[in-house]
Every structure is written in C-alpha cells, then in structure tokens.
LUMTORLO-774345 format. One record per residue: residue number from 1; chain; x, y negated, z of N, C-alpha, C in turn. Coordinates in nm, 4 decimals, always signed. Layout:
BEGIN
(node NUM A (X Y Z) (X Y Z) (X Y Z))
...
//
This chain:
BEGIN
(node 1 A (-3.4130 -2.7041 +1.7364) (-3.4472 -2.8160 +1.6634) (-3.5236 -2.9266 +1.7579))
(node 2 A (-3.4232 -3.0616 +1.6984) (-3.4510 -3.1682 +1.7746) (-3.6041 -3.1980 +1.7477))
(node 3 A (-3.6614 -3.2878 +1.8662) (-3.7856 -3.2707 +1.8937) (-3.7685 -3.4548 +1.9406))
(node 4 A (-3.8698 -3.5394 +1.8650) (-3.8777 -3.6644 +1.9248) (-4.0008 -3.7027 +1.9729))
(node 5 A (-4.0337 -3.7569 +2.1014) (-4.1799 -3.7991 +2.1448) (-4.1830 -3.9211 +2.1519))
(node 6 A (-4.2582 -3.9850 +2.0528) (-4.2644 -4.1382 +2.0375) (-4.4227 -4.1662 +2.0544))
(node 7 A (-4.4959 -4.1797 +2.1232) (-4.6419 -4.2040 +2.1415) (-4.6203 -4.3255 +2.1192))
(node 8 A (-4.6836 -4.4060 +2.0276) (-4.7113 -4.5430 +2.0052) (-4.8056 -4.6129 +2.1065))
(node 9 A (-4.7825 -4.7364 +2.1664) (-4.8707 -4.7766 +2.2747) (-4.9298 -4.9193 +2.2287))
(node 10 A (-5.0645 -4.9698 +2.2512) (-5.0920 -5.0874 +2.1860) (-5.1257 -5.1561 +2.3323))
(node 11 A (-5.1483 -5.3013 +2.2837) (-5.1936 -5.4029 +2.3873) (-5.3634 -5.3441 +2.3979))
(node 12 A (-5.4065 -5.4537 +2.4915) (-5.5386 -5.4203 +2.5330) (-5.6197 -5.4844 +2.4065))
(node 13 A (-5.7568 -5.4065 +2.4039) (-5.8311 -5.3963 +2.2772) (-5.8488 -5.5939 +2.2560))
(node 14 A (-5.8778 -5.6088 +2.1391) (-5.9024 -5.7462 +2.1249) (-5.7911 -5.8496 +2.1183))
(node 15 A (-5.6664 -5.8107 +2.1174) (-5.5504 -5.8800 +2.1284) (-5.4740 -5.8168 +2.0090))
(node 16 A (-5.4024 -5.8817 +1.9699) (-5.2952 -5.8686 +1.8657) (-5.2563 -5.6860 +1.8923))
(node 17 A (-5.2370 -5.6033 +1.7774) (-5.1939 -5.4620 +1.8235) (-5.0167 -5.4841 +1.8029))
(node 18 A (-4.9974 -5.4459 +1.9183) (-4.8575 -5.4340 +1.9019) (-4.8099 -5.3068 +1.9940))
(node 19 A (-4.6640 -5.2562 +2.0002) (-4.6408 -5.1895 +2.0679) (-4.5499 -5.2092 +2.1809))
(node 20 A (-4.6116 -5.1576 +2.3305) (-4.5659 -5.2021 +2.4456) (-4.4273 -5.1321 +2.4382))
(node 21 A (-4.2844 -5.1844 +2.4986) (-4.1925 -5.1684 +2.4950) (-4.1842 -5.0321 +2.6321))
(node 22 A (-4.1350 -4.9374 +2.6175) (-4.1210 -4.8297 +2.7513) (-4.0450 -4.8655 +2.8419))
(node 23 A (-4.0403 -4.8327 +2.9695) (-3.9652 -4.8729 +3.0635) (-3.8384 -4.8193 +3.0638))
(node 24 A (-3.8325 -4.6709 +3.0179) (-3.6970 -4.6145 +3.0051) (-3.6846 -4.5069 +2.9022))
(node 25 A (-3.5538 -4.4503 +2.8718) (-3.5279 -4.3642 +2.7713) (-3.4687 -4.2314 +2.8320))
(node 26 A (-3.5116 -4.0966 +2.8097) (-3.4493 -3.9807 +2.8329) (-3.3861 -3.8812 +2.7181))
(node 27 A (-3.2938 -3.8630 +2.7175) (-3.2403 -3.7651 +2.6108) (-3.2148 -3.6427 +2.7099))
(node 28 A (-3.2754 -3.5481 +2.6587) (-3.2617 -3.4094 +2.7156) (-3.1819 -3.3069 +2.6206))
(node 29 A (-3.0771 -3.2620 +2.6690) (-2.9870 -3.1854 +2.6032) (-2.9640 -3.0327 +2.6393))
(node 30 A (-3.0027 -2.9314 +2.5463) (-2.9464 -2.7957 +2.5911) (-2.8286 -2.7381 +2.5102))
(node 31 A (-2.7319 -2.6817 +2.5618) (-2.6225 -2.6311 +2.5247) (-2.5855 -2.4898 +2.5267))
(node 32 A (-2.5910 -2.4158 +2.4232) (-2.5872 -2.2610 +2.4430) (-2.4532 -2.2165 +2.3903))
(node 33 A (-2.4036 -2.1468 +2.4805) (-2.2521 -2.0632 +2.4383) (-2.1711 -2.1635 +2.4199))
(node 34 A (-2.1241 -2.2145 +2.5545) (-2.0213 -2.3408 +2.5167) (-1.8896 -2.2703 +2.5558))
(node 35 A (-1.7797 -2.3427 +2.5147) (-1.6503 -2.3000 +2.5106) (-1.6583 -2.2311 +2.6457))
(node 36 A (-1.5662 -2.1220 +2.6347) (-1.5398 -2.0313 +2.7788) (-1.4702 -2.1100 +2.8653))
(node 37 A (-1.5132 -2.0775 +2.9934) (-1.4640 -2.1820 +3.1196) (-1.5516 -2.2990 +3.1360))
(node 38 A (-1.5944 -2.3421 +3.0481) (-1.6726 -2.4670 +3.0645) (-1.7344 -2.5060 +3.1678))
(node 39 A (-1.8433 -2.4132 +3.1807) (-1.9474 -2.4040 +3.3045) (-1.8980 -2.4035 +3.4238))
(node 40 A (-1.7770 -2.3466 +3.4387) (-1.7450 -2.3246 +3.5952) (-1.5850 -2.4139 +3.6201))
(node 41 A (-1.5905 -2.5064 +3.5159) (-1.4593 -2.5947 +3.5286) (-1.5278 -2.7307 +3.6022))
(node 42 A (-1.5149 -2.7299 +3.7232) (-1.5365 -2.8546 +3.8086) (-1.4520 -2.9869 +3.7562))
(node 43 A (-1.3503 -2.9666 +3.7180) (-1.2840 -3.1149 +3.6930) (-1.3210 -3.1457 +3.5336))
(node 44 A (-1.3461 -3.0486 +3.4282) (-1.4179 -3.0766 +3.3350) (-1.5242 -3.1466 +3.3367))
(node 45 A (-1.6158 -3.0985 +3.4367) (-1.7643 -3.1231 +3.4115) (-1.7289 -3.2943 +3.4911))
(node 46 A (-1.6793 -3.3268 +3.6165) (-1.6366 -3.4238 +3.6857) (-1.6277 -3.5445 +3.5900))
(node 47 A (-1.5344 -3.4968 +3.5149) (-1.4423 -3.5866 +3.3998) (-1.5493 -3.6033 +3.3192))
(node 48 A (-1.6426 -3.5368 +3.2577) (-1.7591 -3.5574 +3.1760) (-1.8365 -3.6693 +3.2602))
(node 49 A (-1.8913 -3.6379 +3.3631) (-1.9724 -3.7400 +3.3945) (-1.9264 -3.8719 +3.4261))
(node 50 A (-1.7872 -3.8682 +3.4738) (-1.6925 -4.0077 +3.4757) (-1.6931 -4.0724 +3.3506))
(node 51 A (-1.6919 -4.0105 +3.2052) (-1.6699 -4.0688 +3.1265) (-1.7608 -4.0973 +3.0158))
(node 52 A (-1.9092 -4.0411 +3.0383) (-2.0067 -4.0454 +2.9425) (-2.0794 -4.2149 +2.9750))
(node 53 A (-2.0283 -4.2418 +3.0704) (-2.0747 -4.3861 +3.1135) (-2.0228 -4.4724 +3.0165))
(node 54 A (-1.8752 -4.4321 +2.9589) (-1.8437 -4.5359 +2.8534) (-1.9003 -4.5177 +2.7338))
(node 55 A (-1.9315 -4.3990 +2.6830) (-2.0156 -4.3721 +2.5758) (-2.1362 -4.4439 +2.5852))
(node 56 A (-2.2101 -4.4398 +2.7066) (-2.3481 -4.5138 +2.7395) (-2.3603 -4.6355 +2.7444))
(node 57 A (-2.2282 -4.6832 +2.7650) (-2.2238 -4.8476 +2.7933) (-2.3173 -4.8875 +2.9349))
(node 58 A (-2.3049 -4.7952 +3.0084) (-2.3878 -4.8290 +3.1418) (-2.2830 -4.8448 +3.2685))
(node 59 A (-2.3382 -4.8903 +3.3473) (-2.2638 -4.9055 +3.4881) (-2.3046 -4.7873 +3.6156))
(node 60 A (-2.1644 -4.7076 +3.6442) (-2.2085 -4.6369 +3.7478) (-2.2165 -4.7053 +3.8700))
(node 61 A (-2.2994 -4.6543 +3.9766) (-2.3214 -4.7025 +4.1180) (-2.2258 -4.6586 +4.2073))
(node 62 A (-2.1648 -4.5165 +4.1512) (-2.0806 -4.4800 +4.2442) (-2.0106 -4.3623 +4.1355))
(node 63 A (-1.8869 -4.2849 +4.2236) (-1.8478 -4.1814 +4.1517) (-1.9393 -4.0497 +4.1474))
(node 64 A (-1.9322 -3.9467 +4.0307) (-2.0123 -3.8640 +4.0265) (-1.9961 -3.7813 +4.1354))
(node 65 A (-2.1270 -3.7255 +4.1810) (-2.1497 -3.6039 +4.2541) (-2.1583 -3.4816 +4.2218))
(node 66 A (-2.0769 -3.3832 +4.2727) (-2.0684 -3.2269 +4.1861) (-2.0653 -3.1209 +4.2828))
(node 67 A (-2.1808 -3.0259 +4.2574) (-2.1595 -2.9059 +4.3617) (-2.1445 -2.7599 +4.2908))
(node 68 A (-2.0960 -2.6569 +4.3609) (-2.0935 -2.5545 +4.2774) (-2.1785 -2.4502 +4.3491))
(node 69 A (-2.2688 -2.4062 +4.2890) (-2.3444 -2.3000 +4.3521) (-2.2866 -2.1464 +4.3698))
(node 70 A (-2.3167 -2.0893 +4.4958) (-2.2604 -1.9609 +4.5293) (-2.3053 -1.8634 +4.4171))
(node 71 A (-2.1989 -1.8272 +4.3677) (-2.2397 -1.7374 +4.2828) (-2.2565 -1.5917 +4.3280))
(node 72 A (-2.1898 -1.5665 +4.4521) (-2.2160 -1.4326 +4.5119) (-2.3735 -1.4033 +4.5604))
(node 73 A (-2.4168 -1.5345 +4.6295) (-2.5310 -1.5398 +4.6633) (-2.6433 -1.5479 +4.5528))
(node 74 A (-2.6319 -1.6262 +4.4591) (-2.7098 -1.6339 +4.3462) (-2.6486 -1.6094 +4.2073))
(node 75 A (-2.6179 -1.4916 +4.1822) (-2.5290 -1.4414 +4.0763) (-2.5778 -1.4938 +3.9317))
(node 76 A (-2.7299 -1.5134 +3.9283) (-2.7815 -1.5287 +3.7858) (-2.7727 -1.6972 +3.7578))
(node 77 A (-2.7525 -1.7981 +3.8931) (-2.7633 -1.9325 +3.8850) (-2.6124 -2.0151 +3.9157))
(node 78 A (-2.5187 -1.8987 +3.9433) (-2.3853 -1.9441 +3.9471) (-2.3349 -2.0486 +3.8273))
(node 79 A (-2.2897 -2.1890 +3.8940) (-2.2288 -2.2582 +3.7590) (-2.2318 -2.4031 +3.8813))
(node 80 A (-2.2596 -2.4953 +3.8244) (-2.2269 -2.6134 +3.8858) (-2.3656 -2.7519 +3.8595))
(node 81 A (-2.3842 -2.8231 +3.9336) (-2.4767 -2.9237 +3.9214) (-2.4177 -3.0632 +3.9581))
(node 82 A (-2.4201 -3.1758 +3.8855) (-2.3619 -3.2885 +3.9211) (-2.4586 -3.3925 +3.8575))
(node 83 A (-2.4268 -3.5346 +3.9317) (-2.5275 -3.6290 +3.8557) (-2.4227 -3.7508 +3.9316))
(node 84 A (-2.4530 -3.8708 +3.8373) (-2.3724 -3.9888 +3.8297) (-2.4799 -4.0677 +3.8382))
(node 85 A (-2.5098 -4.1670 +3.9570) (-2.6029 -4.2710 +3.9451) (-2.5758 -4.3705 +3.9088))
(node 86 A (-2.6551 -4.4593 +3.7949) (-2.6350 -4.5533 +3.7479) (-2.7117 -4.6752 +3.7728))
(node 87 A (-2.6527 -4.7981 +3.7279) (-2.7451 -4.9118 +3.7725) (-2.8640 -4.9102 +3.6733))
(node 88 A (-2.8526 -4.8199 +3.5688) (-2.9605 -4.8156 +3.4809) (-3.0396 -4.6971 +3.4681))
(node 89 A (-2.9892 -4.6274 +3.5775) (-3.0802 -4.4839 +3.6169) (-2.9785 -4.3806 +3.6173))
(node 90 A (-2.9625 -4.2988 +3.5479) (-2.8669 -4.1744 +3.6149) (-2.8649 -4.0624 +3.4908))
(node 91 A (-2.7591 -3.9732 +3.5117) (-2.7316 -3.8589 +3.4519) (-2.6922 -3.7433 +3.5152))
(node 92 A (-2.7686 -3.6238 +3.4730) (-2.7455 -3.4983 +3.5490) (-2.7218 -3.3899 +3.4559))
(node 93 A (-2.6243 -3.3347 +3.5379) (-2.5611 -3.2034 +3.4462) (-2.5850 -3.0694 +3.5103))
(node 94 A (-2.6121 -2.9730 +3.4505) (-2.6315 -2.8246 +3.5472) (-2.5888 -2.7348 +3.4297))
(node 95 A (-2.4683 -2.6357 +3.4961) (-2.4516 -2.5593 +3.4202) (-2.4959 -2.4053 +3.4986))
(node 96 A (-2.4926 -2.2982 +3.3785) (-2.5089 -2.1622 +3.4175) (-2.4167 -2.0768 +3.3699))
(node 97 A (-2.3252 -2.0400 +3.4582) (-2.1993 -1.9942 +3.4147) (-2.2127 -1.8373 +3.3114))
(node 98 A (-2.3334 -1.7498 +3.4044) (-2.3149 -1.5950 +3.3300) (-2.3788 -1.6398 +3.1820))
(node 99 A (-2.4402 -1.7499 +3.1288) (-2.4632 -1.7589 +3.0045) (-2.4241 -1.8957 +2.9387))
(node 100 A (-2.3056 -1.9213 +2.9784) (-2.2559 -2.0360 +2.9166) (-2.3372 -2.1375 +2.8567))
(node 101 A (-2.4576 -2.1912 +2.9561) (-2.5399 -2.2627 +2.9404) (-2.5269 -2.4047 +3.0256))
(node 102 A (-2.5420 -2.5092 +2.9339) (-2.5461 -2.6238 +3.0209) (-2.6606 -2.7137 +2.9731))
(node 103 A (-2.7571 -2.7970 +3.0637) (-2.8381 -2.8644 +3.0275) (-2.8008 -3.0141 +3.0935))
(node 104 A (-2.8090 -3.0969 +3.0235) (-2.7876 -3.2307 +3.0510) (-2.9058 -3.3397 +3.0220))
(node 105 A (-2.9262 -3.4341 +3.1085) (-3.0372 -3.4992 +3.1244) (-2.9665 -3.6617 +3.1499))
(node 106 A (-3.0144 -3.7188 +3.0349) (-2.9717 -3.8631 +3.0606) (-3.0768 -3.9324 +3.0407))
(node 107 A (-3.0668 -4.0586 +3.1534) (-3.2006 -4.1400 +3.2045) (-3.1385 -4.2738 +3.1867))
(node 108 A (-3.2183 -4.3615 +3.1350) (-3.1610 -4.4935 +3.1603) (-3.2924 -4.5839 +3.0952))
(node 109 A (-3.3059 -4.7198 +3.1564) (-3.3986 -4.8237 +3.1481) (-3.3687 -4.9153 +3.0375))
(node 110 A (-3.2160 -4.9038 +2.9791) (-3.1717 -4.9509 +2.8750) (-3.1807 -4.8300 +2.7353))
(node 111 A (-3.2182 -4.9174 +2.6220) (-3.2130 -4.8409 +2.4889) (-3.0613 -4.7862 +2.4674))
(node 112 A (-3.0475 -4.6727 +2.4306) (-2.8721 -4.6171 +2.3801) (-2.9149 -4.5366 +2.2433))
(node 113 A (-2.7621 -4.5308 +2.2119) (-2.7607 -4.4374 +2.0951) (-2.7333 -4.3108 +2.0940))
(node 114 A (-2.8010 -4.2298 +2.0266) (-2.8212 -4.0796 +2.0535) (-2.7136 -4.0323 +2.0177))
(node 115 A (-2.6716 -4.0213 +1.9064) (-2.5906 -3.9797 +1.8300) (-2.4432 -3.9746 +1.8706))
(node 116 A (-2.3985 -4.0857 +1.9391) (-2.2582 -4.0984 +2.0354) (-2.2467 -4.0009 +2.1423))
(node 117 A (-2.3682 -3.9847 +2.1822) (-2.3871 -3.9070 +2.3345) (-2.3768 -3.7500 +2.2710))
(node 118 A (-2.4351 -3.7182 +2.1531) (-2.4378 -3.5785 +2.1248) (-2.3044 -3.5220 +2.0816))
(node 119 A (-2.2137 -3.6294 +1.9740) (-2.0885 -3.6106 +1.9485) (-1.9923 -3.5915 +2.0834))
(node 120 A (-2.0194 -3.6756 +2.1864) (-1.9210 -3.6504 +2.2863) (-1.9318 -3.5388 +2.3530))
(node 121 A (-2.0811 -3.4734 +2.3698) (-2.1021 -3.3653 +2.4543) (-2.0689 -3.2756 +2.3854))
(node 122 A (-2.0596 -3.2728 +2.2264) (-2.0123 -3.1509 +2.1465) (-1.8523 -3.1471 +2.1936))
(node 123 A (-1.7638 -3.2702 +2.1733) (-1.6408 -3.2594 +2.2123) (-1.5795 -3.1836 +2.3343))
(node 124 A (-1.6754 -3.2295 +2.4290) (-1.6125 -3.1965 +2.5858) (-1.6909 -3.0445 +2.5902))
(node 125 A (-1.7860 -2.9948 +2.5437) (-1.8264 -2.8214 +2.5902) (-1.8226 -2.7567 +2.4593))
(node 126 A (-1.8288 -2.8081 +2.3290) (-1.7750 -2.7063 +2.2286) (-1.9074 -2.6049 +2.2201))
(node 127 A (-2.0454 -2.6548 +2.2105) (-2.1402 -2.5609 +2.2336) (-2.1553 -2.4814 +2.0928))
(node 128 A (-2.1969 -2.3801 +2.0743) (-2.2154 -2.3235 +1.9347) (-2.3561 -2.3760 +1.8709))
(node 129 A (-2.4701 -2.4122 +1.9887) (-2.6136 -2.4581 +1.9506) (-2.6287 -2.5548 +2.0570))
(node 130 A (-2.6799 -2.6871 +1.9880) (-2.7317 -2.8014 +2.0724) (-2.8361 -2.8440 +2.0435))
(node 131 A (-2.9563 -2.8337 +2.1477) (-3.1047 -2.8564 +2.1204) (-3.1259 -3.0098 +2.2136))
(node 132 A (-3.1916 -3.0922 +2.1201) (-3.1845 -3.2158 +2.1915) (-3.3571 -3.2676 +2.1613))
(node 133 A (-3.3814 -3.3266 +2.2804) (-3.5282 -3.3987 +2.2994) (-3.5129 -3.5424 +2.3409))
(node 134 A (-3.5694 -3.6309 +2.2837) (-3.5939 -3.7437 +2.3537) (-3.7435 -3.8136 +2.3747))
(node 135 A (-3.7792 -3.8571 +2.5027) (-3.8550 -3.8987 +2.5573) (-3.8378 -4.0392 +2.6149))
(node 136 A (-3.9619 -4.1077 +2.5571) (-3.9747 -4.2686 +2.6013) (-4.0573 -4.2379 +2.7314))
(node 137 A (-4.0138 -4.3240 +2.8416) (-4.0603 -4.3100 +2.9945) (-4.1536 -4.4239 +3.0190))
(node 138 A (-4.2539 -4.4092 +3.1034) (-4.3089 -4.5605 +3.1689) (-4.3650 -4.6121 +3.0588))
(node 139 A (-4.4669 -4.5424 +2.9638) (-4.5066 -4.6202 +2.8486) (-4.6107 -4.7124 +2.8845))
(node 140 A (-4.6606 -4.7267 +3.0052) (-4.7558 -4.8291 +3.0507) (-4.7062 -4.9387 +3.1642))
(node 141 A (-4.5741 -4.9178 +3.1713) (-4.5005 -4.9884 +3.2813) (-4.5349 -5.1385 +3.2638))
(node 142 A (-4.5121 -5.1909 +3.1420) (-4.5256 -5.3231 +3.1099) (-4.6680 -5.3754 +3.0572))
(node 143 A (-4.7755 -5.2671 +3.0822) (-4.8987 -5.3103 +3.0360) (-4.9666 -5.4206 +3.1353))
(node 144 A (-5.0501 -5.4974 +3.1401) (-5.1130 -5.5751 +3.2513) (-5.2126 -5.5141 +3.2937))
//
C-alpha cells in the first residue's frame, strides 16, 4: 500500500506559521514479479533510465551507468544496478533476477508528478505489484 511521508514544518515561533518547502522529493518504488526477463535485460533497463528523464521533465548530466552483478559469485544478488545523474539529482535502478524484483529511487530537488512515473514503470516492467513511498527530503534546508 502506498505510503506518503509528509511532515509539515513551520517557521520560527512568533512568526507567521507557514510550511517550509523541502529541498527535495524522493519516490521509492518496489516492483514485484516483473515480466519475465526484465530484471536481466541490460538494454531494457538502460533504455528505461534514458527515457524516464522525459517523463520527469529533468536534465540528465550524462548517459546512464549500468552494471551487472556476477550471478555465479552472488546468485541471490544476480541482476543489474543502474544510475542516471540529473542536474536535479538522480535516478537509481536495482534488479534482482532470482525474484523478478526491481527497486527504483527517483530523487529530484524539483517537484514532480508521481502518477506518470508509476504509469511509465508499469508500462516498461509490467510488475504484478507496485509499492510506492514518497519522501520529502531536507525539510530544514531553507530554515534560517
């Protein structure tokens, strides 16, 4: 079940109470029972990282980086790990082939729409279940 972490912050005592803007926003997605082969598909995961920047409407700082874990040495950790750095922060992807499980972290210092990201993730990986958590980061970043 999706969880939203939304801790309201207020300005110093004695001043008008208002919520301070957080520094950043992080969407954490856990994908269970993804379509067969998705967790080990280097091209699919690379293209996902390349394309999600358009859904988020952010600027990449470089092409994605993606690595394969040695499934013979680490059979329970077999899969891919990838990252695309953004001007606005970054996106990480981790897959675990033995369980057809993918975790995705989307972090941006700009606000973004959650539902289009979830829809894109569902389209690419076809998980049977998707859990989402949203976290506001740096709640006191703009405090004086």
